[in-house]
C-alpha positions as YAML, in Angstrom:
chain: A
units: angstrom
residues:
- id: 1
  name: MET
  ca: [-43.89, -78.04, 48.15]
- id: 2
  name: THR
  ca: [-42.37, -75.21, 50.21]
- id: 3
  name: GLY
  ca: [-39.87, -74.65, 47.40]
- id: 4
  name: LEU
  ca: [-42.73, -74.30, 44.94]
- id: 5
  name: GLY
  ca: [-44.51, -71.70, 47.08]
- id: 6
  name: GLU
  ca: [-41.33, -69.68, 47.52]
- id: 7
  name: PHE
  ca: [-40.54, -69.93, 43.80]
- id: 8
  name: LEU
  ca: [-44.05, -68.73, 42.87]
- id: 9
  name: ARG
  ca: [-43.90, -65.77, 45.27]
- id: 10
  name: GLN
  ca: [-40.58, -64.65, 43.82]
- id: 11
  name: GLU
  ca: [-41.23, -65.39, 40.15]
- id: 12
  name: ARG
  ca: [-44.97, -64.77, 39.71]
- id: 13
  name: GLU
  ca: [-44.57, -61.46, 37.88]
- id: 14
  name: ALA
  ca: [-41.85, -62.91, 35.64]
- id: 15
  name: LEU
  ca: [-44.07, -65.89, 34.76]
- id: 16
  name: VAL
  ca: [-47.03, -63.67, 33.92]
- id: 17
  name: GLY
  ca: [-44.73, -61.40, 31.88]
- id: 18
  name: TYR
  ca: [-43.41, -64.43, 29.99]
- id: 19
  name: VAL
  ca: [-46.96, -65.36, 28.99]
- id: 20
  name: ARG
  ca: [-47.92, -61.77, 28.10]
- id: 21
  name: ARG
  ca: [-44.91, -61.42, 25.78]
- id: 22
  name: ARG
  ca: [-45.90, -64.53, 23.87]
- id: 23
  name: ILE
  ca: [-49.59, -63.68, 23.64]
- id: 24
  name: ASP
  ca: [-49.57, -60.11, 22.38]
- id: 25
  name: ASP
  ca: [-53.29, -59.50, 22.36]
- id: 26
  name: ALA
  ca: [-54.10, -61.43, 25.54]
- id: 27
  name: ALA
  ca: [-55.75, -59.54, 28.33]
- id: 28
  name: ASP
  ca: [-53.89, -59.43, 31.62]
- id: 29
  name: HIS
  ca: [-56.33, -61.83, 33.21]
- id: 30
  name: GLU
  ca: [-55.68, -64.42, 30.48]
- id: 31
  name: ALA
  ca: [-51.96, -64.44, 31.24]
- id: 32
  name: GLU
  ca: [-52.74, -64.76, 34.95]
- id: 33
  name: ASP
  ca: [-55.17, -67.60, 34.20]
- id: 34
  name: ILE
  ca: [-52.57, -69.50, 32.20]
- id: 35
  name: VAL
  ca: [-50.03, -69.20, 35.01]
- id: 36
  name: GLN
  ca: [-52.62, -70.30, 37.55]
- id: 37
  name: ASP
  ca: [-53.60, -73.31, 35.44]
- id: 38
  name: VAL
  ca: [-49.98, -74.43, 35.28]
- id: 39
  name: VAL
  ca: [-49.59, -74.04, 39.05]
- id: 40
  name: VAL
  ca: [-52.79, -75.99, 39.72]
- id: 41
  name: ASN
  ca: [-51.59, -78.76, 37.42]
- id: 42
  name: LEU
  ca: [-48.35, -78.90, 39.41]
- id: 43
  name: PHE
  ca: [-50.38, -79.71, 42.50]
- id: 44
  name: ASP
  ca: [-52.43, -82.28, 40.58]
- id: 45
  name: ARG
  ca: [-49.40, -84.18, 39.27]
- id: 46
  name: ALA
  ca: [-49.69, -87.96, 39.24]
- id: 47
  name: ASP
  ca: [-46.96, -88.45, 41.88]
- id: 48
  name: PRO
  ca: [-46.20, -85.29, 43.85]
- id: 49
  name: SER
  ca: [-43.67, -87.14, 46.02]
- id: 50
  name: ILE
  ca: [-41.20, -87.25, 43.13]
- id: 51
  name: PRO
  ca: [-39.26, -83.97, 43.22]
- id: 52
  name: ILE
  ca: [-38.92, -81.82, 40.12]
- id: 53
  name: GLN
  ca: [-35.22, -81.48, 39.31]
- id: 54
  name: ASN
  ca: [-35.37, -78.02, 37.76]
- id: 55
  name: LEU
  ca: [-38.57, -76.33, 38.90]
- id: 56
  name: ALA
  ca: [-38.08, -73.19, 36.79]
- id: 57
  name: ALA
  ca: [-37.50, -75.18, 33.59]
- id: 58
  name: TYR
  ca: [-40.48, -77.39, 34.36]
- id: 59
  name: ILE
  ca: [-42.81, -74.43, 34.90]
- id: 60
  name: TYR
  ca: [-41.61, -72.51, 31.84]
- id: 61
  name: ARG
  ca: [-42.02, -75.63, 29.69]
- id: 62
  name: ALA
  ca: [-45.54, -76.11, 31.07]
- id: 63
  name: LEU
  ca: [-46.31, -72.43, 30.35]
- id: 64
  name: ARG
  ca: [-45.03, -72.80, 26.80]
- id: 65
  name: ASN
  ca: [-47.25, -75.85, 26.28]
- id: 66
  name: ARG
  ca: [-50.26, -74.02, 27.74]
- id: 67
  name: ILE
  ca: [-49.62, -71.06, 25.40]
- id: 68
  name: VAL
  ca: [-49.61, -73.46, 22.43]
- id: 69
  name: ASP
  ca: [-52.93, -74.86, 23.66]
- id: 70
  name: TYR
  ca: [-54.26, -71.30, 23.95]
- id: 71
  name: PHE
  ca: [-53.39, -70.58, 20.31]
- id: 72
  name: ARG
  ca: [-54.91, -73.87, 19.15]
- id: 73
  name: ARG
  ca: [-58.19, -73.14, 20.92]
- id: 74
  name: ARG
  ca: [-58.17, -69.62, 19.59]
- id: 75
  name: ARG
  ca: [-57.54, -70.81, 16.03]
- id: 76
  name: GLU
  ca: [-60.43, -73.29, 16.30]
- id: 77
  name: THR
  ca: [-62.65, -70.51, 17.61]
- id: 78
  name: LEU
  ca: [-61.57, -68.20, 14.79]
- id: 79
  name: VAL
  ca: [-62.26, -70.87, 12.18]
- id: 80
  name: LEU
  ca: [-65.71, -71.42, 13.63]
- id: 81
  name: SER
  ca: [-66.32, -67.66, 13.79]
- id: 82
  name: GLU
  ca: [-65.06, -67.11, 10.24]
- id: 83
  name: THR
  ca: [-67.27, -69.90, 8.96]
- id: 84
  name: SER
  ca: [-70.23, -68.45, 10.82]
- id: 85
  name: LEU
  ca: [-69.49, -64.93, 9.62]
- id: 86
  name: ALA
  ca: [-68.96, -66.08, 6.04]
- id: 87
  name: SER
  ca: [-72.33, -67.77, 6.09]
- id: 88
  name: GLY
  ca: [-73.82, -64.79, 7.93]
- id: 89
  name: GLN
  ca: [-74.94, -66.98, 10.81]
- id: 90
  name: ASN
  ca: [-74.16, -67.23, 14.49]
- id: 91
  name: PRO
  ca: [-73.96, -70.89, 15.62]
- id: 92
  name: ALA
  ca: [-75.70, -70.21, 18.94]
- id: 93
  name: PHE
  ca: [-78.40, -68.25, 17.15]
- id: 94
  name: GLU
  ca: [-78.85, -71.07, 14.66]
- id: 95
  name: ILE
  ca: [-79.34, -73.61, 17.45]
- id: 96
  name: GLU
  ca: [-81.88, -71.37, 19.19]
- id: 97
  name: LYS
  ca: [-83.64, -70.79, 15.87]
- id: 98
  name: GLU
  ca: [-83.92, -74.55, 15.24]
- id: 99
  name: GLU
  ca: [-85.32, -75.14, 18.73]
- id: 100
  name: MET
  ca: [-87.81, -72.30, 18.32]
- id: 101
  name: LEU
  ca: [-88.97, -73.65, 14.95]
- id: 102
  name: GLU
  ca: [-89.53, -77.06, 16.52]
- id: 103
  name: ASP
  ca: [-91.61, -75.43, 19.25]
- id: 104
  name: VAL
  ca: [-93.60, -73.42, 16.69]
- id: 105
  name: PHE
  ca: [-94.35, -76.49, 14.58]
- id: 106
  name: ALA
  ca: [-95.40, -78.41, 17.69]
- id: 107
  name: ALA
  ca: [-97.73, -75.52, 18.63]
- id: 108
  name: MET
  ca: [-99.14, -75.50, 15.09]
- id: 109
  name: GLU
  ca: [-100.32, -79.08, 15.57]
- id: 110
  name: GLU
  ca: [-102.92, -77.67, 17.99]
- id: 111
  name: LEU
  ca: [-104.42, -75.40, 15.31]
- id: 112
  name: SER
  ca: [-107.46, -76.19, 13.20]
- id: 113
  name: ALA
  ca: [-106.85, -77.17, 9.58]
- id: 114
  name: GLU
  ca: [-108.06, -73.73, 8.38]
- id: 115
  name: GLU
  ca: [-105.82, -71.82, 10.79]
- id: 116
  name: LYS
  ca: [-102.82, -73.97, 9.90]
- id: 117
  name: ALA
  ca: [-103.46, -73.48, 6.16]
- id: 118
  name: VAL
  ca: [-103.50, -69.68, 6.52]
- id: 119
  name: ILE
  ca: [-100.27, -69.64, 8.53]
- id: 120
  name: LEU
  ca: [-98.47, -71.93, 6.11]
- id: 121
  name: ALA
  ca: [-99.67, -70.05, 3.04]
- id: 122
  name: THR
  ca: [-98.80, -66.58, 4.33]
- id: 123
  name: GLU
  ca: [-95.69, -67.27, 6.40]
- id: 124
  name: MET
  ca: [-94.06, -70.20, 4.65]
- id: 125
  name: GLU
  ca: [-95.15, -69.71, 1.06]
- id: 126
  name: GLY
  ca: [-95.19, -65.90, 1.16]
- id: 127
  name: ARG
  ca: [-98.64, -65.63, -0.38]
- id: 128
  name: THR
  ca: [-100.87, -62.58, 0.16]
- id: 129
  name: PHE
  ca: [-104.27, -62.58, 1.81]
- id: 130
  name: LYS
  ca: [-105.78, -61.17, -1.39]
- id: 131
  name: GLU
  ca: [-104.44, -64.13, -3.40]
- id: 132
  name: LEU
  ca: [-105.76, -66.61, -0.84]
- id: 133
  name: ALA
  ca: [-109.18, -64.94, -0.64]
- id: 134
  name: GLU
  ca: [-109.59, -65.14, -4.40]
- id: 135
  name: GLU
  ca: [-108.23, -68.70, -4.69]
- id: 136
  name: TRP
  ca: [-110.07, -70.18, -1.70]
- id: 137
  name: GLY
  ca: [-113.25, -68.16, -2.10]
- id: 138
  name: ILE
  ca: [-113.11, -66.95, 1.51]
- id: 139
  name: PRO
  ca: [-113.56, -63.31, 2.55]
- id: 140
  name: LEU
  ca: [-110.35, -61.43, 3.30]
- id: 141
  name: GLY
  ca: [-111.52, -60.53, 6.81]
- id: 142
  name: THR
  ca: [-112.13, -64.20, 7.63]
- id: 143
  name: LEU
  ca: [-108.58, -65.09, 6.58]
- id: 144
  name: LEU
  ca: [-107.17, -62.23, 8.66]
- id: 145
  name: ALA
  ca: [-109.19, -63.35, 11.69]
- id: 146
  name: ARG
  ca: [-108.05, -66.97, 11.27]
- id: 147
  name: LYS
  ca: [-104.42, -65.94, 11.13]
- id: 148
  name: SER
  ca: [-104.82, -63.65, 14.12]
- id: 149
  name: ARG
  ca: [-106.44, -66.43, 16.18]
- id: 150
  name: ALA
  ca: [-103.80, -68.91, 15.04]
- id: 151
  name: LEU
  ca: [-100.92, -66.62, 16.00]
- id: 152
  name: GLU
  ca: [-102.50, -65.97, 19.39]
- id: 153
  name: LYS
  ca: [-102.83, -69.73, 20.00]
- id: 154
  name: ILE
  ca: [-99.20, -70.28, 18.98]
- id: 155
  name: ARG
  ca: [-98.04, -67.44, 21.23]
- id: 156
  name: LYS
  ca: [-99.93, -68.90, 24.18]
- id: 157
  name: GLN
  ca: [-98.46, -72.36, 23.51]
- id: 158
  name: LEU
  ca: [-94.94, -70.96, 23.35]
- id: 159
  name: THR
  ca: [-95.31, -68.92, 26.52]
- id: 160
  name: GLY
  ca: [-97.00, -71.75, 28.41]
- id: 161
  name: GLN
  ca: [-100.34, -69.99, 28.81]
- id: 162
  name: THR
  ca: [-103.50, -72.03, 28.64]
- id: 163
  name: ASN
  ca: [-106.66, -70.93, 26.93]
- id: 164
  name: LYS
  ca: [-109.00, -70.54, 29.90]
- id: 165
  name: THR
  ca: [-111.49, -68.18, 28.25]
- id: 166
  name: LYS
  ca: [-112.74, -70.70, 25.70]
...
């Protein structure tokens, strides 16, 4: 492995330059990372006792393969990003949103039937308090108070607070 160490000391800049020329928009650290990955893989070879006949050719071939992998990963990332952008959604945001909705619906199970009805009607169905007051025959202020209490209970559930005052 002494030959490998000597080769890397002498050729490190050339190897990094090779990667940079093939990945135009790569940051300097990405080229360095690719070279380092190839070197680490050299040390992790299945049988390090078997000498590499042409070390330079072996390393440049490994670099070329790693660059191809880099472009494949990048293309997959771009496809995912383009799909997300086309739909106007961020995948990570969508996952968080789903988890949050599950938590909100679980918290809503703790509400009274009246509180739950007000939340569903106003938030999910988009109905106004005036409509609900007329349809249900309940004063507007009562509906507002129910929703306020319901939202406070949901907030406390989501933040892990317990209702110690009641």
